[in-house]
C-alpha distance (Angstrom), angle and dihedral (degrees) to the residues before:
residue distance angle dihedral
M1 . . .
L2 3.80 . .
H3 3.78 92.8 .
G4 3.80 90.7 53.5
A5 3.82 91.5 53.7
R6 3.79 91.3 46.0
D7 3.79 91.4 49.5
R8 3.81 91.0 50.5
V9 3.83 90.8 51.7
Y10 3.82 91.2 49.6
G11 3.80 90.7 46.1
D12 3.80 92.0 50.6
A13 3.80 91.4 47.8
Y14 3.80 91.3 50.0
N15 3.79 93.0 48.5
R16 3.80 93.0 49.5
H17 3.83 99.7 41.8
P18 3.82 113.6 8.0
A19 3.83 94.4 174.6
F20 3.80 93.5 50.5
Y21 3.79 90.9 45.3
A22 3.80 90.6 53.2
F23 3.80 91.0 48.0
S24 3.81 91.6 48.0
R25 3.81 91.3 51.4
T26 3.81 89.4 49.3
L27 3.80 90.1 54.5
E28 3.79 90.1 49.6
A29 3.80 89.9 51.4
Y30 3.81 91.0 51.3
K31 3.81 90.0 49.6
E32 3.80 93.1 49.3
T33 3.80 94.3 49.5
Q34 3.81 99.0 44.4
N35 3.78 130.6 81.5
K36 3.81 132.6 -179.3
N37 3.82 91.2 -84.2
S38 3.81 96.0 49.0
V39 3.77 122.8 114.6
L40 3.78 118.0 -154.8
I41 3.79 116.6 -160.4
L42 3.79 113.8 -161.0
T43 3.75 131.8 -174.0
T44 3.79 117.3 -134.2
D45 3.81 90.1 -115.6
S46 3.82 95.1 57.5
D47 3.80 118.5 112.7
Y48 3.80 90.7 -130.0
Y49 3.81 92.8 54.2
R50 3.80 92.2 47.9
Y51 3.80 90.5 49.3
L52 3.81 92.5 51.4
K53 3.80 91.6 46.0
D54 3.82 92.9 49.0
A55 3.82 91.9 45.6
A56 3.80 89.9 57.3
G57 3.80 90.3 61.0
P58 3.78 128.4 -133.0
A59 3.77 119.2 -26.7
P60 3.83 114.5 -103.6
A61 3.79 116.1 -99.9
R62 3.79 115.8 -102.4
């Protein structure tokens, strides 16, 4: 029963915002494959890097 509800939520999310759903699943995959000793190397053109940079807000003025 729980899996059916979860699947419906994922299906609704995908139907409403496919790009965000894909990004969210990518973040989940990163989380599941990393541990405290992992090192993640990102290029500046990766979606994940851009998301982290944008989430930090604008850079302070110098």
